[in-house]
BAGU-122918 format. One record per residue (C-alpha): x, y, z. Coordinates in nm, 4 decimals. Layout:
N
<node X="X" Y="Y" Z="Z"/>
...
This chain:
360
<node X="1.8408" Y="2.7681" Z="1.2473"/>
<node X="1.5031" Y="2.8560" Z="1.3969"/>
<node X="1.2599" Y="2.8035" Z="1.1107"/>
<node X="0.8893" Y="2.8912" Z="1.1392"/>
<node X="0.7745" Y="2.5329" Z="1.0837"/>
<node X="0.4087" Y="2.4650" Z="1.1586"/>
<node X="0.3677" Y="2.3846" Z="1.5265"/>
<node X="0.1874" Y="2.0566" Z="1.4557"/>
<node X="0.4870" Y="1.9331" Z="1.2522"/>
<node X="0.7575" Y="2.0169" Z="1.5039"/>
<node X="0.9217" Y="1.7010" Z="1.6371"/>
<node X="0.7649" Y="1.4742" Z="1.3743"/>
<node X="0.9807" Y="1.2248" Z="1.1841"/>
<node X="0.9558" Y="1.1774" Z="0.8065"/>
<node X="0.8591" Y="0.8435" Z="0.6569"/>
<node X="1.1579" Y="0.6300" Z="0.5748"/>
<node X="1.3015" Y="0.2818" Z="0.5624"/>
<node X="1.6699" Y="0.1877" Z="0.5681"/>
<node X="1.8259" Y="0.1444" Z="0.2249"/>
<node X="2.1325" Y="-0.0572" Z="0.1335"/>
<node X="2.3192" Y="-0.1145" Z="-0.1895"/>
<node X="2.4874" Y="-0.4281" Z="-0.0559"/>
<node X="2.2235" Y="-0.6164" Z="0.1430"/>
<node X="1.9352" Y="-0.8216" Z="0.0042"/>
<node X="1.6434" Y="-0.5809" Z="0.0497"/>
<node X="1.3408" Y="-0.7592" Z="0.1955"/>
<node X="1.2126" Y="-0.4634" Z="0.3956"/>
<node X="0.9869" Y="-0.2534" Z="0.1704"/>
<node X="0.7482" Y="-0.5142" Z="0.0262"/>
<node X="0.8631" Y="-0.4838" Z="-0.3329"/>
<node X="0.8011" Y="-0.7525" Z="-0.5908"/>
<node X="1.1497" Y="-0.9079" Z="-0.6234"/>
<node X="1.1074" Y="-0.9908" Z="-0.9921"/>
<node X="1.2123" Y="-0.7212" Z="-1.2425"/>
<node X="0.9915" Y="-0.6118" Z="-1.5325"/>
<node X="0.9617" Y="-0.8710" Z="-1.8053"/>
<node X="1.1835" Y="-0.8485" Z="-2.1160"/>
<node X="0.8759" Y="-0.7821" Z="-2.3284"/>
<node X="0.7758" Y="-0.4915" Z="-2.1085"/>
<node X="1.1273" Y="-0.3451" Z="-2.1208"/>
<node X="1.1303" Y="-0.3548" Z="-2.5024"/>
<node X="0.7862" Y="-0.1927" Z="-2.5222"/>
<node X="0.8875" Y="0.0717" Z="-2.2704"/>
<node X="1.2023" Y="0.1589" Z="-2.4593"/>
<node X="1.0048" Y="0.2166" Z="-2.7782"/>
<node X="0.7197" Y="0.4095" Z="-2.6154"/>
<node X="0.9391" Y="0.6308" Z="-2.3988"/>
<node X="1.1689" Y="0.7013" Z="-2.6903"/>
<node X="0.8729" Y="0.8230" Z="-2.8938"/>
<node X="0.7411" Y="1.0275" Z="-2.6017"/>
<node X="1.0770" Y="1.1991" Z="-2.5562"/>
<node X="1.0162" Y="1.3899" Z="-2.8801"/>
<node X="0.7126" Y="1.5646" Z="-2.7296"/>
<node X="0.8389" Y="1.6438" Z="-2.3807"/>
<node X="0.8282" Y="2.0159" Z="-2.4583"/>
<node X="0.4482" Y="1.9836" Z="-2.4237"/>
<node X="0.2521" Y="1.9329" Z="-2.1050"/>
<node X="0.0998" Y="1.5871" Z="-2.0505"/>
<node X="-0.2727" Y="1.5147" Z="-2.0505"/>
<node X="-0.3678" Y="1.6683" Z="-1.7166"/>
<node X="-0.6678" Y="1.4360" Z="-1.6836"/>
<node X="-0.4695" Y="1.1217" Z="-1.7789"/>
<node X="-0.7797" Y="0.9977" Z="-1.9578"/>
<node X="-0.6173" Y="0.7151" Z="-2.1553"/>
<node X="-0.4402" Y="0.5847" Z="-1.8459"/>
<node X="-0.7554" Y="0.6063" Z="-1.6358"/>
<node X="-0.9486" Y="0.4199" Z="-1.9061"/>
<node X="-0.6883" Y="0.1422" Z="-1.8996"/>
<node X="-0.7020" Y="0.1279" Z="-1.5192"/>
<node X="-1.0822" Y="0.1109" Z="-1.5301"/>
<node X="-1.0598" Y="-0.1777" Z="-1.7757"/>
<node X="-0.8096" Y="-0.3601" Z="-1.5548"/>
<node X="-1.0229" Y="-0.3198" Z="-1.2422"/>
<node X="-1.3357" Y="-0.4250" Z="-1.4296"/>
<node X="-1.1622" Y="-0.7423" Z="-1.5416"/>
<node X="-1.0262" Y="-0.8192" Z="-1.1944"/>
<node X="-1.3390" Y="-0.7421" Z="-0.9912"/>
<node X="-1.6291" Y="-0.8005" Z="-1.2298"/>
<node X="-1.7560" Y="-0.4488" Z="-1.1567"/>
<node X="-1.8066" Y="-0.2319" Z="-1.4636"/>
<node X="-1.6164" Y="0.0929" Z="-1.4112"/>
<node X="-1.5945" Y="0.3988" Z="-1.6345"/>
<node X="-1.3037" Y="0.6358" Z="-1.6711"/>
<node X="-1.4926" Y="0.8923" Z="-1.4609"/>
<node X="-1.4791" Y="0.6546" Z="-1.1624"/>
<node X="-1.1018" Y="0.6097" Z="-1.1608"/>
<node X="-0.8293" Y="0.8533" Z="-1.0552"/>
<node X="-0.4505" Y="0.8213" Z="-1.0683"/>
<node X="-0.1562" Y="1.0001" Z="-0.9082"/>
<node X="0.2127" Y="0.9603" Z="-0.8179"/>
<node X="0.1880" Y="0.6494" Z="-0.6048"/>
<node X="-0.1024" Y="0.5582" Z="-0.3788"/>
<node X="0.0442" Y="0.7981" Z="-0.1217"/>
<node X="-0.0449" Y="1.0963" Z="-0.3403"/>
<node X="-0.3864" Y="0.9457" Z="-0.4067"/>
<node X="-0.4491" Y="0.9249" Z="-0.0313"/>
<node X="-0.3061" Y="1.2716" Z="0.0241"/>
<node X="-0.5486" Y="1.4150" Z="-0.2291"/>
<node X="-0.8402" Y="1.2406" Z="-0.0578"/>
<node X="-0.7361" Y="1.4032" Z="0.2708"/>
<node X="-0.6918" Y="1.7406" Z="0.1006"/>
<node X="-1.0460" Y="1.7178" Z="-0.0302"/>
<node X="-1.2243" Y="1.5571" Z="0.2645"/>
<node X="-0.9939" Y="1.6168" Z="0.5630"/>
<node X="-0.8130" Y="1.9320" Z="0.6697"/>
<node X="-0.8239" Y="2.1679" Z="0.9701"/>
<node X="-1.1013" Y="2.0851" Z="1.2124"/>
<node X="-1.1550" Y="1.7389" Z="1.0628"/>
<node X="-1.0346" Y="1.3969" Z="1.1775"/>
<node X="-0.9107" Y="1.0773" Z="1.0167"/>
<node X="-0.9266" Y="0.7413" Z="1.1927"/>
<node X="-0.7256" Y="0.4260" Z="1.1341"/>
<node X="-0.6874" Y="0.0870" Z="1.2992"/>
<node X="-0.3317" Y="0.0314" Z="1.4211"/>
<node X="-0.0857" Y="-0.1143" Z="1.3645"/>
<node X="-0.1261" Y="-0.0227" Z="1.0006"/>
<node X="0.0471" Y="0.1675" Z="0.7223"/>
<node X="0.2623" Y="0.4309" Z="0.8885"/>
<node X="0.2047" Y="0.6854" Z="0.6100"/>
<node X="-0.1631" Y="0.7288" Z="0.6970"/>
<node X="-0.0999" Y="0.9456" Z="1.0073"/>
<node X="0.1851" Y="1.1248" Z="0.8278"/>
<node X="-0.0478" Y="1.2178" Z="0.5427"/>
<node X="-0.3054" Y="1.3298" Z="0.7957"/>
<node X="-0.0483" Y="1.5544" Z="0.9647"/>
<node X="0.0602" Y="1.7015" Z="0.6330"/>
<node X="-0.2977" Y="1.8008" Z="0.5523"/>
<node X="-0.3685" Y="1.9343" Z="0.9053"/>
<node X="-0.6140" Y="1.6526" Z="0.9663"/>
<node X="-0.6314" Y="1.5261" Z="1.3243"/>
<node X="-0.5319" Y="1.1595" Z="1.3456"/>
<node X="-0.7082" Y="0.9078" Z="1.5699"/>
<node X="-0.5427" Y="0.5672" Z="1.6002"/>
<node X="-0.7484" Y="0.2779" Z="1.7371"/>
<node X="-0.5637" Y="-0.0374" Z="1.8417"/>
<node X="-0.6518" Y="-0.3620" Z="1.6663"/>
<node X="-0.7333" Y="-0.6810" Z="1.8599"/>
<node X="-0.4324" Y="-0.8948" Z="1.9647"/>
<node X="-0.4599" Y="-1.1136" Z="1.6519"/>
<node X="-0.4570" Y="-0.7935" Z="1.4386"/>
<node X="-0.7832" Y="-0.8902" Z="1.2634"/>
<node X="-1.0279" Y="-0.6005" Z="1.2512"/>
<node X="-1.3801" Y="-0.6967" Z="1.3566"/>
<node X="-1.7081" Y="-0.5179" Z="1.2941"/>
<node X="-1.7629" Y="-0.4589" Z="1.6661"/>
<node X="-1.4272" Y="-0.2853" Z="1.7114"/>
<node X="-1.4676" Y="-0.0826" Z="1.3926"/>
<node X="-1.8233" Y="0.0323" Z="1.4615"/>
<node X="-1.7425" Y="0.1264" Z="1.8200"/>
<node X="-1.4482" Y="0.3386" Z="1.7036"/>
<node X="-1.6498" Y="0.5163" Z="1.4344"/>
<node X="-1.9403" Y="0.5866" Z="1.6702"/>
<node X="-1.7070" Y="0.7167" Z="1.9414"/>
<node X="-1.4886" Y="0.9455" Z="1.7300"/>
<node X="-1.7181" Y="1.0344" Z="1.4383"/>
<node X="-1.4279" Y="1.0794" Z="1.1956"/>
<node X="-1.4518" Y="1.2575" Z="0.8630"/>
<node X="-1.2285" Y="0.9948" Z="0.7009"/>
<node X="-1.1809" Y="0.6289" Z="0.7982"/>
<node X="-0.8879" Y="0.4182" Z="0.6746"/>
<node X="-0.9332" Y="0.0424" Z="0.6370"/>
<node X="-0.6479" Y="-0.1675" Z="0.4958"/>
<node X="-0.6763" Y="-0.5130" Z="0.3420"/>
<node X="-0.4389" Y="-0.6908" Z="0.3374"/>
<node X="-0.3104" Y="-0.4783" Z="0.6208"/>
<node X="0.0468" Y="-0.3537" Z="0.6241"/>
<node X="0.2450" Y="-0.4558" Z="0.8295"/>
<node X="0.0444" Y="-0.7521" Z="0.9598"/>
<node X="-0.0711" Y="-0.9106" Z="0.6316"/>
<node X="-0.4176" Y="-0.9764" Z="0.7735"/>
<node X="-0.7304" Y="-0.9160" Z="0.5678"/>
<node X="-1.0424" Y="-0.7202" Z="0.6570"/>
<node X="-1.3637" Y="-0.8993" Z="0.5649"/>
<node X="-1.6030" Y="-0.7226" Z="0.3291"/>
<node X="-1.8807" Y="-0.7328" Z="0.5884"/>
<node X="-1.6553" Y="-0.5285" Z="0.8181"/>
<node X="-1.5993" Y="-0.2742" Z="0.5403"/>
<node X="-1.9761" Y="-0.2568" Z="0.4890"/>
<node X="-2.0278" Y="-0.2065" Z="0.8616"/>
<node X="-1.7788" Y="0.0816" Z="0.8627"/>
<node X="-1.9526" Y="0.2405" Z="0.5644"/>
<node X="-2.2918" Y="0.2078" Z="0.7332"/>
<node X="-2.1672" Y="0.3551" Z="1.0604"/>
<node X="-1.9701" Y="0.6423" Z="0.9097"/>
<node X="-2.1035" Y="0.9780" Z="0.8001"/>
<node X="-1.7710" Y="1.0567" Z="0.6311"/>
<node X="-1.5472" Y="0.9038" Z="0.3704"/>
<node X="-1.4203" Y="0.5453" Z="0.3968"/>
<node X="-1.0897" Y="0.4634" Z="0.2276"/>
<node X="-1.0088" Y="0.0965" Z="0.1713"/>
<node X="-0.6363" Y="0.0677" Z="0.1024"/>
<node X="-0.5864" Y="-0.2391" Z="-0.1195"/>
<node X="-0.2193" Y="-0.1938" Z="-0.2067"/>
<node X="-0.1589" Y="-0.5707" Z="-0.1808"/>
<node X="-0.4913" Y="-0.6903" Z="-0.3221"/>
<node X="-0.3411" Y="-0.8988" Z="-0.6027"/>
<node X="-0.1771" Y="-1.1262" Z="-0.3451"/>
<node X="-0.5058" Y="-1.1934" Z="-0.1650"/>
<node X="-0.7952" Y="-1.4253" Z="-0.2450"/>
<node X="-1.0473" Y="-1.1872" Z="-0.0872"/>
<node X="-1.2943" Y="-1.0051" Z="-0.3173"/>
<node X="-1.2191" Y="-0.6372" Z="-0.3664"/>
<node X="-1.4119" Y="-0.3609" Z="-0.1913"/>
<node X="-1.4717" Y="-0.2289" Z="-0.5435"/>
<node X="-1.7719" Y="-0.4635" Z="-0.5358"/>
<node X="-1.9276" Y="-0.2353" Z="-0.2707"/>
<node X="-1.8957" Y="0.0950" Z="-0.4573"/>
<node X="-2.2437" Y="0.0942" Z="-0.6074"/>
<node X="-2.4122" Y="0.0802" Z="-0.2664"/>
<node X="-2.1729" Y="0.3076" Z="-0.0765"/>
<node X="-2.1176" Y="0.6452" Z="-0.2479"/>
<node X="-1.8635" Y="0.7675" Z="0.0109"/>
<node X="-1.6382" Y="0.4642" Z="-0.0368"/>
<node X="-1.2930" Y="0.4979" Z="-0.1974"/>
<node X="-1.0795" Y="0.1966" Z="-0.2951"/>
<node X="-0.7087" Y="0.2726" Z="-0.3346"/>
<node X="-0.4522" Y="0.0575" Z="-0.5156"/>
<node X="-0.0981" Y="0.0758" Z="-0.6495"/>
<node X="0.1224" Y="-0.0587" Z="-0.9269"/>
<node X="0.4234" Y="-0.0678" Z="-0.6925"/>
<node X="0.3662" Y="-0.4156" Z="-0.5508"/>
<node X="0.2241" Y="-0.7000" Z="-0.7608"/>
<node X="0.2944" Y="-0.5124" Z="-1.0857"/>
<node X="0.6633" Y="-0.4729" Z="-0.9899"/>
<node X="0.6569" Y="-0.1079" Z="-1.0963"/>
<node X="0.7625" Y="0.0588" Z="-0.7703"/>
<node X="0.9994" Y="0.2908" Z="-0.9567"/>
<node X="0.7175" Y="0.4215" Z="-1.1758"/>
<node X="0.5235" Y="0.5700" Z="-0.8805"/>
<node X="0.1694" Y="0.5074" Z="-0.9977"/>
<node X="-0.1238" Y="0.4738" Z="-0.7613"/>
<node X="-0.4926" Y="0.4891" Z="-0.8388"/>
<node X="-0.8382" Y="0.4642" Z="-0.6865"/>
<node X="-1.1916" Y="0.3699" Z="-0.7755"/>
<node X="-1.4837" Y="0.5719" Z="-0.6423"/>
<node X="-1.7931" Y="0.7575" Z="-0.7568"/>
<node X="-1.7749" Y="1.0261" Z="-1.0236"/>
<node X="-1.8459" Y="1.2850" Z="-0.7536"/>
<node X="-1.5457" Y="1.1750" Z="-0.5473"/>
<node X="-1.3168" Y="1.1912" Z="-0.8503"/>
<node X="-1.4461" Y="1.5386" Z="-0.9347"/>
<node X="-1.3659" Y="1.6503" Z="-0.5789"/>
<node X="-1.0088" Y="1.5247" Z="-0.6150"/>
<node X="-0.9681" Y="1.7248" Z="-0.9349"/>
<node X="-1.0158" Y="2.0378" Z="-0.7216"/>
<node X="-0.7008" Y="1.9704" Z="-0.5172"/>
<node X="-0.4687" Y="1.7998" Z="-0.7641"/>
<node X="-0.1703" Y="1.9965" Z="-0.8909"/>
<node X="-0.1704" Y="2.0968" Z="-1.2593"/>
<node X="-0.0305" Y="1.8216" Z="-1.4819"/>
<node X="0.0518" Y="1.6155" Z="-1.1739"/>
<node X="0.1233" Y="1.2960" Z="-1.3712"/>
<node X="0.4131" Y="1.3260" Z="-1.6137"/>
<node X="0.3813" Y="1.2019" Z="-1.9688"/>
<node X="0.6505" Y="0.9420" Z="-1.8982"/>
<node X="0.4691" Y="0.8102" Z="-1.5919"/>
<node X="0.1425" Y="0.7799" Z="-1.7819"/>
<node X="0.3079" Y="0.5960" Z="-2.0698"/>
<node X="0.5029" Y="0.3597" Z="-1.8447"/>
<node X="0.1893" Y="0.2687" Z="-1.6495"/>
<node X="-0.0105" Y="0.2083" Z="-1.9673"/>
<node X="0.2634" Y="-0.0159" Z="-2.1088"/>
<node X="0.2666" Y="-0.2109" Z="-1.7820"/>
<node X="-0.1110" Y="-0.2567" Z="-1.7952"/>
<node X="-0.0760" Y="-0.3864" Z="-2.1502"/>
<node X="0.1602" Y="-0.6505" Z="-2.0087"/>
<node X="-0.0601" Y="-0.7378" Z="-1.7103"/>
<node X="-0.0546" Y="-1.1116" Z="-1.7725"/>
<node X="0.3212" Y="-1.1540" Z="-1.7684"/>
<node X="0.3720" Y="-0.9100" Z="-1.4789"/>
<node X="0.1131" Y="-1.0708" Z="-1.2524"/>
<node X="0.2493" Y="-1.4144" Z="-1.3425"/>
<node X="0.5081" Y="-1.3541" Z="-1.0709"/>
<node X="0.2430" Y="-1.3320" Z="-0.7972"/>
<node X="0.2199" Y="-1.7085" Z="-0.7454"/>
<node X="0.5988" Y="-1.7357" Z="-0.7243"/>
<node X="0.6080" Y="-1.4625" Z="-0.4589"/>
<node X="0.3312" Y="-1.6311" Z="-0.2597"/>
<node X="0.5153" Y="-1.9637" Z="-0.2816"/>
<node X="0.8258" Y="-1.8076" Z="-0.1251"/>
<node X="0.6113" Y="-1.6389" Z="0.1396"/>
<node X="0.4576" Y="-1.9725" Z="0.2332"/>
<node X="0.8030" Y="-2.1306" Z="0.2329"/>
<node X="0.9134" Y="-1.8706" Z="0.4887"/>
<node X="0.6111" Y="-1.9450" Z="0.7062"/>
<node X="0.6888" Y="-2.3169" Z="0.7059"/>
<node X="1.0575" Y="-2.2776" Z="0.7813"/>
<node X="1.0015" Y="-2.0250" Z="1.0593"/>
<node X="0.7651" Y="-2.2688" Z="1.2277"/>
<node X="1.0466" Y="-2.5269" Z="1.2201"/>
<node X="1.2711" Y="-2.2697" Z="1.3868"/>
<node X="1.0164" Y="-2.2273" Z="1.6664"/>
<node X="0.9046" Y="-1.8805" Z="1.5611"/>
<node X="0.5535" Y="-1.7443" Z="1.5243"/>
<node X="0.4180" Y="-1.5806" Z="1.2097"/>
<node X="0.0956" Y="-1.3860" Z="1.1700"/>
<node X="-0.1424" Y="-1.5330" Z="0.9060"/>
<node X="-0.0957" Y="-1.3262" Z="0.5914"/>
<node X="-0.2466" Y="-1.2773" Z="0.2464"/>
<node X="0.0140" Y="-1.0264" Z="0.1328"/>
<node X="0.3673" Y="-1.0647" Z="-0.0029"/>
<node X="0.5138" Y="-1.0128" Z="0.3457"/>
<node X="0.4720" Y="-1.1430" Z="0.6983"/>
<node X="0.5365" Y="-1.0586" Z="1.0622"/>
<node X="0.7651" Y="-1.2957" Z="1.2514"/>
<node X="0.8825" Y="-1.3206" Z="1.6102"/>
<node X="0.8238" Y="-1.2219" Z="1.8767"/>
<node X="1.1784" Y="-1.1491" Z="1.9951"/>
<node X="1.2995" Y="-1.0211" Z="2.3291"/>
<node X="1.5463" Y="-0.8008" Z="2.1412"/>
<node X="1.4171" Y="-0.7506" Z="1.7841"/>
<node X="1.6752" Y="-0.4792" Z="1.7148"/>
<node X="1.9555" Y="-0.7288" Z="1.7791"/>
<node X="1.7985" Y="-0.9817" Z="1.5419"/>
<node X="1.7546" Y="-0.7095" Z="1.2795"/>
<node X="2.1203" Y="-0.6120" Z="1.3140"/>
<node X="2.2312" Y="-0.9752" Z="1.3038"/>
<node X="2.0459" Y="-1.0254" Z="0.9753"/>
<node X="2.1922" Y="-0.7078" Z="0.8291"/>
<node X="2.5405" Y="-0.8161" Z="0.9303"/>
<node X="2.4743" Y="-1.1308" Z="0.7264"/>
<node X="2.3626" Y="-0.9317" Z="0.4222"/>
<node X="1.9838" Y="-0.9361" Z="0.4619"/>
<node X="1.7734" Y="-0.6265" Z="0.5299"/>
<node X="1.4304" Y="-0.6726" Z="0.6902"/>
<node X="1.1970" Y="-0.4219" Z="0.8577"/>
<node X="1.2057" Y="-0.3582" Z="1.2326"/>
<node X="0.8469" Y="-0.2613" Z="1.3164"/>
<node X="0.8798" Y="-0.3295" Z="1.6891"/>
<node X="0.8539" Y="0.0374" Z="1.7891"/>
<node X="0.4972" Y="0.0634" Z="1.6583"/>
<node X="0.2089" Y="0.0268" Z="1.9052"/>
<node X="0.0988" Y="-0.3354" Z="1.9260"/>
<node X="0.4051" Y="-0.4680" Z="1.7419"/>
<node X="0.6525" Y="-0.4949" Z="2.0270"/>
<node X="0.8970" Y="-0.7772" Z="1.9510"/>
<node X="0.8014" Y="-0.8249" Z="1.5861"/>
<node X="0.9969" Y="-0.7983" Z="1.2616"/>
<node X="0.8596" Y="-0.7948" Z="0.9063"/>
<node X="1.0034" Y="-0.9557" Z="0.5945"/>
<node X="0.8758" Y="-0.9650" Z="0.2394"/>
<node X="0.9132" Y="-1.2672" Z="0.0149"/>
<node X="1.2029" Y="-1.2538" Z="-0.2272"/>
<node X="1.3198" Y="-1.4705" Z="-0.5114"/>
<node X="1.4133" Y="-1.8282" Z="-0.4245"/>
<node X="1.7832" Y="-1.7398" Z="-0.3686"/>
<node X="1.6932" Y="-1.4276" Z="-0.1686"/>
<node X="1.4506" Y="-1.6215" Z="0.0485"/>
<node X="1.7124" Y="-1.8919" Z="0.1062"/>
<node X="1.9658" Y="-1.6283" Z="0.2102"/>
<node X="1.7181" Y="-1.4834" Z="0.4610"/>
<node X="1.6265" Y="-1.8209" Z="0.6094"/>
<node X="1.9908" Y="-1.9252" Z="0.6411"/>
<node X="2.0848" Y="-1.5923" Z="0.8006"/>
<node X="1.7946" Y="-1.6088" Z="1.0457"/>
<node X="1.8766" Y="-1.9645" Z="1.1499"/>
<node X="2.2319" Y="-1.8500" Z="1.2131"/>
<node X="2.1227" Y="-1.5454" Z="1.4135"/>
<node X="1.8828" Y="-1.7250" Z="1.6459"/>
<node X="2.1235" Y="-2.0138" Z="1.6945"/>
């Protein structure tokens, strides 16, 4: 069928990662630990009560949820944030899409430092924003010199900075973020989806001095709430007001808002799994060194490992042994590399045993 698809979308591939109901899934950077029993009980009660009012639209401003998110970020970063400085949507992908709807669009450009999160250029394409990808240095660590040169050359309307960066796990220093903000006349988005796994201070600490800065986060990773689809950002009141112009009516369901608020009320027990995840990540790093493999220094819940002459064969060998990792080797700058996220202790053991078997 010859459909009148937009010319700039013809030939593009949708975002996706292989899924399996039989393999141990270590390919999409989820927290491997399920919600706590206390959270499940609270959710059952709250969602049961909410079910009686589902004939009504939810709070379209999600004010109670945004207030809880502001309180969480204030506690984590030491920066006092009000509800008017926080926005939430269906996963951080929708948050970023709304930023591009408001500040990108036809005739405007977005710039990112690659390899990085593969959804950034897809979101740019979906909003008719021209994408400019600038290659990172060989160690994948973004420096101020590289960042400033790229911004001055391309003069983008939106700049993406990720820390820790997916898929490399590397962090971007705050002085680099400040340099990007100083050099840019447009918006700067710092994607902190994996911030809870990192020791680096949040870019939220820079908001007061950089009014065009946006800091995006998610509850899909450290909070182990990937199925809830809740992302959020911190920015100035003016930025949040701009996003309200492009959001869909009642974009966050009542159930999503309640589930996220219950999770925030259980922050302590949910984030208690972070150290366990990091311990398994570090265990992987140590064992892979014993196997003669290289890993990229990481402050996320995942890591790059390799390089392999035939990464696809290694990926297939792991899958044949019941372990699913991510083959990122087709991305620019990632030739030969695979990515794995830390699992539970048994899941991590299964991966390490399977990998030793494959490379043997």
